[in-house]
C-alpha positions as CSV (number, residue, x, y, z in Angstrom):
1,M,35.6,-0.9,-14.0
2,N,37.4,-4.1,-14.8
3,D,36.8,-4.9,-18.5
4,D,38.2,-8.5,-17.9
5,I,35.2,-9.5,-15.9
6,T,33.1,-12.2,-17.6
7,Y,29.3,-12.1,-17.1
8,P,27.8,-15.5,-17.8
9,Y,24.5,-15.6,-19.7
10,K,22.9,-18.1,-17.4
11,Y,23.5,-20.6,-14.6
12,E,21.6,-23.8,-14.3
13,R,20.2,-24.2,-10.8
14,T,18.8,-27.5,-9.5
15,S,17.2,-26.0,-6.4
16,D,16.2,-22.9,-4.6
17,I,17.8,-22.5,-1.2
18,G,14.4,-22.6,0.5
19,D,13.7,-26.0,-1.1
20,L,17.0,-27.3,0.3
21,R,16.2,-26.0,3.8
22,A,12.7,-27.7,3.7
23,R,14.3,-31.0,2.7
24,F,17.5,-31.1,4.7
25,D,17.1,-29.0,7.8
26,S,16.5,-32.2,9.8
27,L,20.0,-33.6,9.1
28,E,22.1,-34.5,12.2
29,P,25.2,-32.4,13.0
30,G,28.1,-33.7,11.0
31,E,25.9,-35.7,8.6
32,E,26.8,-35.6,4.9
33,T,24.7,-36.5,1.9
34,S,25.6,-37.6,-1.6
35,E,23.0,-35.3,-3.2
36,K,24.8,-32.9,-5.5
37,V,23.0,-29.5,-6.1
38,R,23.6,-26.3,-7.9
39,V,22.5,-23.1,-6.3
40,A,23.0,-19.4,-7.0
41,G,22.6,-16.2,-5.0
42,R,24.4,-13.3,-3.4
43,A,27.3,-13.8,-1.0
44,M,26.3,-11.9,2.2
45,T,29.5,-12.8,4.2
46,V,32.8,-14.4,3.5
47,R,35.0,-15.7,6.3
48,G,37.7,-18.1,7.2
49,Q,41.2,-18.7,5.9
50,G,43.7,-21.4,5.1
51,K,42.2,-24.7,4.1
52,A,38.6,-23.9,5.0
53,V,36.6,-20.9,3.9
54,F,32.9,-20.1,4.4
55,A,30.4,-17.9,2.7
56,D,26.7,-17.2,3.4
57,L,24.7,-17.4,0.2
58,R,21.2,-15.9,-0.1
59,D,18.6,-16.1,-2.8
60,S,14.9,-14.9,-2.6
61,T,13.9,-18.0,-0.7
62,G,16.5,-18.2,2.1
63,R,20.1,-18.5,3.1
64,I,22.6,-21.4,3.1
65,Q,26.3,-21.7,4.0
66,L,28.9,-22.5,1.4
67,F,31.7,-24.6,2.9
68,A,34.9,-24.8,0.8
69,R,37.7,-27.2,1.8
70,Q,41.0,-27.3,-0.1
71,N,41.1,-31.1,-0.1
72,V,37.7,-31.1,-1.8
73,I,37.8,-28.1,-4.1
74,G,41.5,-28.1,-5.0
75,D,44.0,-25.3,-5.2
76,E,42.5,-23.5,-8.2
77,G,39.0,-23.9,-6.9
78,M,40.0,-22.5,-3.5
79,E,41.6,-19.5,-5.1
80,S,38.3,-18.8,-6.9
81,F,36.4,-19.2,-3.7
82,K,38.7,-16.9,-1.8
83,A,38.2,-14.3,-4.5
84,I,34.5,-14.0,-3.7
85,G,33.6,-10.6,-2.3
86,V,30.7,-9.6,-0.1
87,G,27.8,-8.8,-2.4
88,D,29.0,-10.8,-5.4
89,I,26.4,-13.0,-7.1
90,V,27.8,-16.5,-7.5
91,G,26.8,-20.0,-8.4
92,A,28.0,-23.0,-6.4
93,E,27.9,-26.8,-6.9
94,G,28.4,-29.4,-4.3
95,E,26.8,-31.9,-1.9
96,V,24.3,-31.0,0.9
97,M,25.7,-31.5,4.4
98,M,25.2,-30.4,8.0
99,T,28.3,-29.1,9.7
100,R,29.3,-30.3,13.2
101,R,28.0,-27.0,14.5
102,G,24.5,-27.7,13.0
103,E,24.8,-25.3,10.0
104,L,23.1,-26.5,6.8
105,S,25.8,-26.2,4.1
106,I,26.9,-27.1,0.7
107,N,30.2,-28.9,0.5
108,V,31.4,-26.9,-2.5
109,R,33.0,-28.6,-5.5
110,S,33.1,-25.6,-7.8
111,V,32.1,-21.9,-7.7
112,T,31.3,-19.5,-10.5
113,L,31.3,-15.7,-10.3
114,L,28.1,-14.6,-12.1
115,A,28.1,-10.8,-11.4
116,P,30.5,-9.0,-9.0
117,A,29.5,-6.2,-6.7
118,L,31.6,-3.4,-8.0
119,R,30.7,-1.1,-5.1
120,P,31.2,-2.0,-1.5
121,M,28.1,-3.3,0.3
122,P,26.8,-1.6,3.4
123,D,27.3,-3.4,6.7
124,T,25.4,-6.6,6.2
125,F,24.8,-7.1,9.9
126,H,23.7,-3.6,11.0
127,G,22.0,-2.7,7.7
128,I,21.6,0.9,6.4
129,A,21.4,3.4,9.2
130,N,20.2,6.4,7.1
131,V,16.4,6.1,6.5
132,E,16.6,8.3,3.4
133,T,19.3,6.0,1.9
134,R,17.1,3.0,2.5
135,Y,14.3,4.5,0.4
136,R,16.6,5.7,-2.4
137,Q,18.4,2.5,-2.6
138,R,15.6,0.0,-2.0
139,Y,17.5,-2.7,-3.7
140,L,20.1,-2.6,-0.9
141,D,17.4,-2.2,1.7
142,L,15.7,-5.4,0.5
143,L,19.0,-7.2,0.9
144,L,19.7,-6.0,4.4
145,T,16.4,-5.0,6.1
146,E,13.9,-7.6,7.3
147,D,11.1,-5.0,7.5
148,A,11.6,-4.2,3.8
149,R,11.3,-7.8,2.7
150,R,8.3,-8.2,5.1
151,A,6.5,-5.3,3.5
152,L,7.1,-6.7,0.0
153,D,5.8,-10.1,1.0
154,G,2.8,-8.5,2.9
155,R,1.8,-6.5,-0.2
156,A,1.9,-9.6,-2.4
157,K,-0.3,-11.5,0.1
158,A,-2.7,-8.6,0.4
159,N,-3.1,-8.2,-3.3
160,A,-3.8,-11.9,-3.7
161,A,-6.3,-11.9,-0.8
162,I,-8.1,-8.9,-2.3
163,R,-8.5,-10.6,-5.7
164,S,-9.5,-13.9,-4.1
165,F,-12.1,-12.3,-1.8
166,L,-13.7,-10.2,-4.6
167,E,-13.6,-12.9,-7.3
168,A,-15.4,-15.3,-4.9
169,R,-18.2,-12.7,-4.8
170,D,-18.4,-12.4,-8.6
171,F,-16.7,-9.0,-8.8
172,V,-14.9,-8.4,-12.2
173,E,-11.5,-6.9,-12.2
174,V,-11.1,-4.1,-14.8
175,E,-8.6,-1.5,-15.9
176,T,-9.5,2.2,-16.4
177,P,-7.5,5.1,-17.8
178,L,-4.5,6.5,-15.9
179,L,-4.5,9.6,-18.2
180,Q,-7.9,11.3,-18.0
181,P,-9.2,14.5,-19.8
182,V,-11.0,15.6,-16.6
183,A,-9.4,15.2,-13.1
184,S,-12.5,14.0,-11.2
185,G,-13.7,11.2,-8.9
186,A,-12.2,12.7,-5.7
187,T,-11.6,16.0,-4.1
188,A,-7.8,16.3,-4.7
189,R,-5.3,18.4,-6.6
190,P,-4.2,16.6,-9.8
191,F,-1.0,16.3,-11.8
192,K,-1.4,17.9,-15.2
193,T,0.4,16.9,-18.4
194,R,0.2,17.6,-22.1
195,H,-0.4,15.1,-24.9
196,N,1.4,16.5,-27.9
197,A,-0.2,14.5,-30.7
198,L,-3.7,15.2,-29.6
199,D,-2.8,18.7,-28.5
200,I,-4.8,18.4,-25.3
201,D,-4.2,18.6,-21.5
202,L,-4.5,15.4,-19.6
203,Y,-4.4,14.6,-15.9
204,L,-3.1,11.6,-14.0
205,R,-6.1,10.1,-12.3
206,V,-6.9,11.1,-8.8
207,A,-9.4,8.1,-8.6
208,P,-11.0,5.7,-11.1
209,E,-14.5,6.3,-9.6
210,L,-16.3,7.8,-12.5
211,Y,-15.0,5.3,-15.0
212,L,-16.0,2.4,-12.8
213,K,-19.5,3.9,-12.5
214,R,-19.7,4.1,-16.3
215,L,-19.3,0.3,-16.2
216,L,-22.3,0.0,-13.8
217,I,-24.2,2.0,-16.4
218,G,-22.9,-0.4,-19.0
219,G,-24.5,-3.4,-17.3
220,L,-21.8,-4.7,-15.0
221,D,-23.1,-5.3,-11.5
222,R,-19.9,-5.8,-9.6
223,V,-16.5,-4.2,-10.7
224,Y,-13.2,-3.4,-9.0
225,E,-9.8,-2.0,-9.8
226,L,-6.7,-2.5,-7.8
227,N,-5.3,0.7,-9.0
228,R,-2.5,3.3,-8.9
229,S,-3.8,6.9,-8.4
230,F,-1.9,10.2,-8.1
231,R,-2.5,13.4,-6.1
232,N,-0.4,16.5,-6.3
233,E,-0.4,17.1,-2.6
234,G,1.9,16.9,0.4
235,V,4.2,14.0,1.4
236,S,4.0,12.6,4.9
237,S,4.1,9.4,6.9
238,K,0.5,8.8,5.7
239,A,0.5,10.3,2.2
240,N,2.5,9.8,-1.0
241,P,1.7,11.4,-4.4
242,E,1.5,8.0,-6.0
243,F,-0.4,5.3,-4.1
244,T,-2.3,2.1,-4.4
245,M,-6.1,2.0,-3.8
246,L,-8.7,-0.7,-4.2
247,E,-11.9,0.8,-5.6
248,A,-15.0,-1.3,-6.1
249,Y,-18.7,-0.9,-6.9
250,E,-21.7,-3.1,-6.5
251,A,-25.2,-2.4,-8.0
252,Y,-28.4,-2.6,-6.0
253,V,-26.9,-2.2,-2.6
254,D,-26.3,0.9,-0.3
255,Y,-23.5,1.9,2.1
256,D,-24.8,-0.3,4.9
257,D,-24.3,-3.4,2.7
258,T,-20.9,-2.1,1.6
259,M,-19.7,-1.4,5.1
260,A,-20.4,-5.0,6.0
261,L,-18.5,-6.1,2.9
262,V,-15.5,-3.9,3.7
263,E,-15.4,-5.2,7.2
264,E,-15.1,-8.7,5.9
265,L,-12.5,-7.7,3.4
266,V,-10.2,-6.0,5.9
267,R,-10.3,-9.2,8.0
268,A,-9.4,-11.3,5.0
269,I,-6.4,-9.1,4.2
270,A,-5.2,-9.1,7.8
271,L,-5.5,-12.9,7.9
272,A,-3.5,-13.2,4.7
273,V,-0.8,-10.7,5.8
274,N,-0.4,-11.5,9.5
275,G,-2.0,-14.9,9.9
276,G,-4.4,-13.4,12.5
277,Y,-6.5,-10.4,13.3
278,E,-4.5,-8.6,16.0
279,F,-1.9,-5.9,15.7
280,T,-0.8,-2.9,17.7
281,A,-1.5,0.8,16.8
282,G,-1.0,3.8,19.1
283,G,0.2,1.6,21.9
284,Q,-3.1,-0.3,21.8
285,T,-3.9,-3.9,20.7
286,I,-6.4,-3.8,17.9
287,D,-8.5,-6.9,17.3
288,L,-10.2,-6.9,13.9
289,A,-12.2,-9.9,14.9
290,E,-14.4,-7.7,17.0
291,P,-17.3,-6.0,15.3
292,F,-16.4,-2.5,13.9
293,R,-17.9,0.4,15.8
294,R,-20.3,2.8,14.1
295,M,-20.8,6.5,15.1
296,T,-21.7,9.8,13.5
297,M,-19.3,12.6,12.9
298,F,-21.0,14.5,15.7
299,E,-20.6,11.6,18.1
300,A,-16.9,11.2,17.1
301,I,-16.3,14.8,18.0
302,T,-18.0,14.7,21.4
303,A,-16.5,11.3,22.3
304,N,-13.1,12.9,21.9
305,G,-13.6,16.0,24.0
306,G,-15.1,18.3,21.3
307,P,-18.3,20.4,21.4
308,D,-21.8,19.0,20.7
309,L,-22.6,20.5,17.4
310,V,-25.8,18.6,16.4
311,D,-28.3,21.3,17.4
312,V,-25.9,24.0,16.1
313,W,-25.8,22.3,12.7
314,K,-29.6,21.7,12.6
315,A,-30.2,25.4,13.4
316,G,-27.9,26.5,10.6
317,D,-25.7,28.4,13.0
318,Y,-22.6,28.3,10.9
319,D,-20.9,31.3,12.7
320,T,-20.8,29.2,15.9
321,I,-19.3,26.2,14.0
322,A,-16.5,28.6,12.7
323,K,-15.8,29.8,16.2
324,E,-15.6,26.2,17.4
325,A,-13.1,25.5,14.6
326,D,-11.0,28.4,15.8
327,R,-11.0,27.1,19.4
328,A,-9.9,23.7,18.0
329,G,-7.0,25.2,16.2
330,V,-8.5,24.5,12.8
331,H,-7.4,27.0,10.1
332,V,-10.6,28.2,8.5
333,D,-10.6,30.0,5.2
334,P,-13.6,32.5,5.2
335,K,-14.5,31.1,1.7
336,W,-15.0,27.5,3.1
337,P,-18.5,26.2,3.1
338,P,-19.8,25.2,6.6
339,G,-19.6,21.5,5.9
340,K,-15.9,21.7,5.1
341,V,-15.4,23.6,8.4
342,L,-17.2,20.9,10.3
343,A,-15.2,18.2,8.6
344,G,-12.0,20.1,9.6
345,I,-13.2,20.1,13.3
346,Y,-13.7,16.4,13.1
347,E,-10.4,15.7,11.6
348,S,-8.6,17.9,14.1
349,I,-10.3,16.7,17.2
350,A,-11.4,13.1,16.6
351,E,-10.0,11.2,13.6
352,R,-6.5,10.5,14.9
353,K,-7.9,9.3,18.2
354,L,-10.1,6.6,16.7
355,L,-7.8,3.7,17.2
356,E,-10.4,0.8,17.2
357,P,-11.9,0.1,13.8
358,T,-14.7,2.7,13.4
359,F,-17.1,3.6,10.7
360,V,-17.8,7.3,10.9
361,V,-21.2,7.5,9.3
362,G,-22.4,10.6,7.4
363,Y,-20.3,13.4,5.9
364,P,-21.2,17.0,5.0
365,K,-22.4,17.4,1.4
366,D,-19.8,20.2,0.9
367,V,-17.0,17.6,1.1
368,S,-18.9,14.6,-0.4
369,P,-20.0,15.5,-3.9
370,L,-20.5,11.9,-5.2
371,A,-22.7,10.3,-2.5
372,K,-26.5,10.3,-2.1
373,D,-28.1,12.7,0.4
374,H,-28.4,11.3,3.9
375,R,-31.8,9.8,4.6
376,S,-32.2,11.6,8.0
377,T,-29.6,14.4,8.4
378,D,-30.0,17.5,6.2
379,G,-26.8,18.8,4.6
380,F,-25.1,15.4,4.9
381,T,-24.6,12.5,2.5
382,E,-24.4,8.7,3.0
383,Q,-20.6,8.6,3.0
384,T,-18.8,6.6,5.7
385,D,-15.1,6.6,6.5
386,L,-13.5,3.6,8.0
387,I,-10.9,4.7,10.5
388,I,-8.4,2.3,12.0
389,G,-5.5,3.3,14.2
390,G,-6.4,6.9,13.7
391,V,-5.9,6.6,10.0
392,E,-8.6,6.9,7.2
393,I,-8.6,3.5,5.4
394,A,-11.7,3.5,3.3
395,P,-14.4,6.0,2.3
396,I,-17.7,4.2,1.5
397,Y,-20.7,5.6,-0.3
398,S,-24.3,5.1,-1.3
399,E,-23.5,6.3,-4.8
400,L,-25.2,9.3,-6.2
401,N,-27.1,8.3,-9.4
402,D,-29.4,11.3,-10.0
403,P,-27.8,13.3,-12.9
404,A,-29.6,16.5,-12.0
405,E,-28.3,16.4,-8.4
406,Q,-24.9,15.4,-9.6
407,R,-24.7,18.4,-11.9
408,R,-25.7,20.6,-8.9
409,R,-22.9,19.1,-6.8
410,F,-20.4,19.7,-9.6
411,E,-21.5,23.3,-9.9
412,E,-21.0,23.8,-6.2
413,Q,-17.6,22.3,-6.5
414,A,-16.8,24.7,-9.3
415,K,-17.7,27.6,-7.1
416,Q,-15.3,26.3,-4.4
417,R,-12.6,25.9,-7.1
418,S,-13.1,29.4,-8.4
419,S,-12.7,30.6,-4.8
420,G,-9.2,29.1,-4.7
421,D,-9.9,25.5,-3.5
422,E,-7.6,23.5,-5.8
423,E,-8.9,20.2,-4.4
424,A,-12.5,20.9,-5.5
425,M,-13.7,18.5,-8.1
426,I,-13.9,19.4,-11.8
427,A,-17.2,18.7,-13.6
428,D,-17.1,15.7,-15.9
429,E,-19.7,16.4,-18.7
430,D,-19.1,13.0,-20.3
431,F,-19.9,11.2,-17.0
432,L,-23.0,13.3,-16.6
433,E,-24.1,12.3,-20.1
434,A,-23.5,8.6,-19.2
435,L,-25.4,9.1,-15.9
436,S,-28.4,10.4,-17.9
437,Y,-28.8,6.9,-19.4
438,G,-29.5,5.5,-15.9
439,M,-27.2,4.0,-13.2
440,P,-28.6,1.5,-10.8
441,P,-28.4,2.3,-7.0
442,A,-25.0,1.2,-5.8
443,G,-22.6,1.0,-3.0
444,G,-18.9,1.8,-3.5
445,Y,-15.6,2.3,-1.7
446,G,-12.0,3.1,-2.1
447,L,-9.6,1.2,0.3
448,G,-6.1,2.6,0.8
449,V,-4.0,-0.5,0.5
450,D,-0.8,1.3,1.5
451,R,-2.2,2.6,4.7
452,L,-3.8,-0.7,5.7
453,L,-0.5,-2.5,5.1
454,M,1.4,0.1,7.2
455,L,-1.0,-0.6,10.1
456,L,-1.0,-4.4,9.8
457,L,2.8,-4.6,9.6
458,E,3.1,-2.1,12.4
459,L,5.5,0.1,10.4
460,P,5.8,3.9,11.0
461,S,5.4,5.3,7.5
462,L,3.8,4.7,4.1
463,R,7.3,4.9,2.7
464,E,8.1,1.6,4.4
465,V,5.4,-0.2,2.4
466,I,5.9,1.6,-1.0
467,L,8.9,0.0,-2.8
468,F,10.0,3.2,-4.4
469,P,8.4,6.2,-2.6
470,T,8.4,9.7,-4.2
471,L,11.5,11.6,-3.0
472,K,13.1,15.0,-3.6
473,P,16.2,14.5,-5.8
474,D,19.3,14.3,-3.6
475,H,21.6,16.4,-5.9
């Protein structure tokens, strides 16, 4: 490393590059202005020789050409300009002009090196070929890959749209603990850690659900949290151990009302991110402006070539359900309760084929410990999953508010956990105590922001929309 390099403390800019483009893109070829500006950014290319040298300068708002002529910048200035390397961060001062070839430029009077790139930049034209490198060195990916910048912009727009949508409907944004004494609120394997000062085990939250419900008990009618949650599970194109979820609850409504709300919200996010409601998934054009379909889990299975299990379920013929799971290639642990087997059949046969936005209405109680009993189907709850592009986007609930029934559900989860199911929920005694003070009927949901962004931006993996995805160390 060169110890002679000077790193200035600041550089006074007069304009962002995007502002200059908005003001001067209409200049005629060859037209020069007398407006002197100071800009700064990263040199993405440097080219030319002799008495005219060019560089492409980019900041977060756009790109502009720096045009250095020896008769303008002088011998010393030209030497400084020629010393610019690809990747260097520089400041430049000069007048705005349009070259004869129609390239908006700055007629450089002086240039200042602000921070050199001490490592060689990847090919700025072709970008980074290795996908793993793109994820590990996201800072370079953002400089060179349009999709990376598009994903970053899309997330910012989605977050703003979510907050605007919910605040317009009187939802209050809150923050709940990331470190929790009980890993509950979802059927998932948690991350466990130790708090030395308190000498207790804590868990990274798998969901903020039970804390948000405590706020309903505390008198708030509409609450939401745009949150980070953590699940100690596999990594895939549709799953990351750390992820972003919107979770919201509204008192005095049920899951039918909440489905209508989520449908509106998904459209609002799509409009903010894409400027419209259409995108492509699975080779099919999806139009979010169309009403979302609704079907039962049984209907989803039969509509996608699976067996009709309605009467089998009603008859309590669980051996037949297990046999159908085997035919569908679903691994069934003998300790699994029948509802989990049925859900496995649905996920294997139907879920990935539901490309059009679809509410799958009703889930087996065995896999839905926090929702009210279904009003017409025994052994089911009023849980809905919104599926888009074959991906689960948002589970939606008529929330369980009967403390005695909630305790029974927790006890059933404990049995599953003792049988080896590490995703079974842990009973939260403090939540049960809170519930005994009375929680109003409510509808709630958890919307997977990462997954929805992946679909809307037509990107192949969650890792494309998570700035720094979880990766195995490369050493």
